[in-house]
C-alpha positions in Angstrom: 51.8 -10.4 26.5 51.0 -12.4 23.3 49.4 -15.4 25.1 46.8 -13.6 27.2 45.8 -11.5 24.2 45.2 -14.7 22.0 43.4 -16.3 24.9 41.0 -13.3 25.2 40.5 -13.1 21.4 39.8 -16.9 21.2 37.3 -16.7 24.0 35.6 -13.8 22.3 35.4 -15.7 19.0 34.0 -18.8 20.9 31.3 -16.8 22.7 30.3 -15.2 19.3 30.1 -18.4 17.5 28.1 -20.0 20.2 25.7 -17.2 20.1 25.4 -17.4 16.4 24.9 -21.2 16.5 22.1 -20.7 19.1 20.3 -18.1 17.0 20.6 -20.3 13.8 19.2 -23.3 15.7 16.2 -21.2 17.0 15.6 -19.8 13.7 15.1 -23.4 12.2 12.5 -24.4 14.8 8.8 -24.2 14.1 8.5 -21.1 16.1 11.4 -19.4 14.5 10.1 -20.2 11.0 6.6 -18.8 12.1 8.2 -15.6 13.1 10.2 -15.3 10.0 7.0 -16.0 7.9 5.1 -13.3 9.9 7.9 -10.8 9.4 7.7 -11.3 5.6 3.9 -10.9 5.7 4.1 -7.7 7.7 6.8 -6.4 5.3 4.8 -7.4 2.2 1.7 -5.7 3.7 3.6 -2.4 4.4 5.0 -2.5 0.9 1.6 -3.0 -0.8 0.2 -0.1 1.4 3.1 2.2 0.3 2.5 1.3 -3.3 -1.2 1.9 -2.9 -0.7 5.3 -1.3 1.7 6.4 -4.1 -0.6 5.3 -6.7 -3.4 7.4 -5.1 -1.1 10.4 -4.8 0.0 10.1 -8.4 -3.5 9.7 -9.7 -4.5 12.9 -7.8 -1.5 14.8 -9.3 -2.5 13.5 -12.9 -6.2 14.5 -12.3 -5.2 18.0 -11.3 -2.8 18.4 -14.2 -5.5 17.3 -16.7 -8.3 19.3 -15.1 -10.4 16.2 -14.3 -12.8 16.1 -11.5 -11.8 14.3 -8.2 -12.3 10.5 -8.2 -15.8 9.5 -7.2 -17.7 12.3 -8.7 -19.8 11.5 -11.9 -18.0 13.2 -14.9 -20.2 12.2 -17.8 -23.6 12.0 -16.3 -23.7 15.4 -14.7 -26.1 16.8 -17.1 -28.3 13.9 -17.9 -31.3 12.4 -16.2 -31.8 8.8 -15.2 -32.7 6.7 -18.1 -36.4 6.6 -18.8 -38.4 3.4 -19.8 -37.6 4.3 -23.4 -34.0 3.6 -22.8 -32.6 7.0 -23.9 -31.2 9.8 -22.0 -32.6 13.2 -22.3 -30.3 16.2 -21.6 -31.9 18.9 -19.5 -30.7 22.2 -18.6 -32.1 24.8 -16.2 -33.2 27.1 -19.2 -35.4 24.2 -20.6 -37.1 23.6 -17.2 -37.8 27.3 -16.7 -39.5 27.7 -20.0 -42.1 25.2 -19.1 -43.1 26.7 -15.9 -45.4 29.6 -16.0 
């Protein structure tokens, strides 16, 4: 019973080693290297997207905690007019403009 068991075990190891050697040889070809490089690029792109998404979520959390306006809305210019030719900004309110009107 010992010899057939060792024969099957040896044959299995031989098939496994041949398959691994074939994979290693294919990986070292130009196509194999190109595939590996593309895999790394896809992985790096996915990682960068995850980091970007996490940064946006954290920024939103911090803005909510600090009571800031959402990103993209003007925070400091909301009560000011566009700069005039004099180069200074004039603050206007609805009360000032209503006083000037009859």
